[in-house]
C-alpha positions in Angstrom: 28.9 90.1 72.7 28.1 87.4 75.2 24.6 86.6 76.4 25.5 88.2 79.7 26.5 91.5 78.0 23.3 91.7 75.9 20.8 94.3 77.1 17.4 92.7 77.6 15.2 95.8 77.3 16.5 98.8 75.2 14.4 102.0 75.2 16.3 104.9 73.8 17.4 106.8 70.8 21.0 106.2 69.8 23.6 108.7 71.0 24.6 109.4 67.4 21.2 111.1 67.0 21.9 113.5 69.8 24.4 115.7 68.0 23.8 119.3 67.0 22.4 118.1 63.7 19.7 120.5 62.5 17.5 117.6 61.3 17.5 116.1 64.8 16.4 119.4 66.2 13.5 119.3 63.8 12.7 115.7 64.9 12.6 116.9 68.5 10.1 119.7 67.5 7.9 117.1 65.8 7.9 114.8 68.8 7.1 117.7 71.1 4.1 118.6 68.9 2.9 115.0 69.0 3.3 114.8 72.8 1.3 118.0 73.1 -1.5 116.4 71.1 -1.4 113.3 73.3 -1.8 115.5 76.4 -4.8 117.3 74.7 -6.5 113.9 74.3 -6.0 113.2 78.0 -3.5 110.4 77.4 -5.8 108.0 75.5 -2.8 107.9 73.2 0.6 106.5 74.3 4.1 107.3 73.0 6.6 104.6 73.7 10.3 104.8 72.9 12.0 101.7 71.5 15.6 101.4 70.2 15.9 104.2 67.6 12.2 104.4 66.9 8.9 104.9 68.8 5.4 103.4 68.7 2.3 105.4 69.0 -0.7 103.6 70.5 -4.4 104.4 71.0 -5.8 102.4 73.9 -3.1 99.9 73.5 -3.4 99.4 69.7 -0.5 100.5 67.6 -1.3 103.4 65.2 2.3 103.7 64.1 5.8 102.3 64.4 7.7 105.5 63.6 11.3 105.7 62.6 13.1 108.9 61.7 15.8 108.9 59.1 18.3 111.7 59.6 20.1 111.1 56.3 17.0 112.2 54.3 14.8 113.8 56.9 12.0 111.4 56.4 9.7 109.4 58.6 9.0 105.7 58.0 5.6 104.9 59.6 4.2 101.3 59.7 0.4 101.0 60.4 -2.1 98.2 60.0 -4.5 98.8 57.1 -7.7 98.6 59.3 -6.6 101.8 61.2 -5.9 104.0 58.2 -9.0 104.1 56.0 -12.7 103.7 56.0 -14.2 100.2 55.4 -15.8 100.5 51.9 -18.4 97.9 52.9 -19.8 100.2 55.6 -22.0 103.3 55.1 -19.7 106.1 53.7 -18.8 108.8 56.2 -19.4 112.4 55.6 -15.6 112.9 55.4 -13.9 109.8 53.9 -10.7 108.9 55.7 -7.9 107.2 53.7 -4.3 108.0 54.5 -3.2 105.8 51.6 -4.7 108.3 49.2 -3.0 111.3 50.9 0.5 110.1 51.7 3.0 107.9 49.8 3.0 104.3 51.0 3.6 100.7 50.0 2.0 97.5 51.2 4.4 95.7 53.6 2.9 92.4 54.7 0.1 90.9 56.9 -2.1 93.9 56.2 0.4 96.6 57.1 1.4 99.7 55.1 4.7 101.6 55.2 4.4 105.3 54.8 7.4 107.4 53.8 6.7 110.9 55.1 8.9 113.9 54.4 9.7 115.7 57.7 7.6 118.7 56.8 4.5 116.5 56.4 4.8 114.5 59.7 2.6 116.9 61.7 -0.2 116.7 59.1 0.1 112.9 59.0 -0.6 112.9 62.8 -2.9 115.9 62.8 -5.6 116.0 65.5 -8.2 115.0 62.9 -6.2 112.0 61.6 -5.5 110.9 65.2 -9.3 111.0 65.9 -10.0 109.1 62.7 -7.5 106.4 63.6 -8.9 106.2 67.1 -12.4 105.7 65.7 -11.0 102.8 63.5 -9.4 101.2 66.6 -12.8 101.4 68.4 -14.6 99.9 65.4 -12.0 97.1 64.6 -9.9 96.1 67.5 -11.3 96.8 71.0 -9.8 94.4 73.5 -10.1 94.5 77.3 -6.4 94.0 78.3 -5.1 97.0 76.3 -8.0 99.1 77.5 -7.2 98.1 81.1 -3.5 98.9 80.6 -4.4 102.3 79.3 -6.6 103.0 82.3 -3.8 101.9 84.6 -1.4 104.2 82.8 -3.7 107.3 82.7 -4.8 106.7 86.3 -1.2 106.9 87.5 0.1 110.0 85.6 0.3 112.2 88.6 2.3 109.7 90.7 5.8 110.8 91.8 6.9 107.5 93.2 6.9 105.7 89.9 6.3 106.2 86.2 5.0 103.6 83.7 7.3 103.7 80.7 6.1 100.8 78.5 3.6 98.0 78.2 3.8 94.6 76.5 7.6 94.6 76.5 9.4 91.8 74.6 12.9 91.3 75.9 15.9 91.1 73.5 16.9 87.6 74.5 14.9 85.9 71.8 13.1 83.5 74.1 9.8 85.2 73.8 9.7 86.6 77.4 7.1 89.3 77.7 6.5 91.8 80.5 3.0 93.4 80.8 4.3 96.7 82.3 7.7 98.3 82.6 7.9 100.8 85.4 10.6 103.1 86.8 10.4 103.5 90.6 11.6 106.4 92.7 14.0 105.0 95.3 
């Protein structure tokens, strides 16, 4: 493939996922459930498709890089440690939160954990209560103005019919580090 042929930004699930595979139908139901939850929370959460995976964000902070494996009907979810459990040095909460104690995971690197979630546990992993708990950890640990502004820009433009914001902080595939702050589809 020549540099000219290389796609710069790829945002889709591969066509081989879109067959009549029963497992893919289950994946679509899980995604629909997650999107319904995002709507319930008035779009403070953001679902962004990548190449064969998606990221889930809360106010611009990643609370999951999610890949679905059709071969074994499992999800692989990568999340930073500071968003998945209570800080033991702080006053204990009435209901302790620690996804590492509830779901199978392994330490990846740089403070990230990889969870391997059977398909039938995905909805409980991203339950409304767990989403709220992760959101609280984002607020406690990683509030930044730029992602917050981006989220306001996205949620403030949901009812537009002349364009739709489909991604933020986009890195292109050329390898030169080029980054786009917002990726928008415009109605022509």
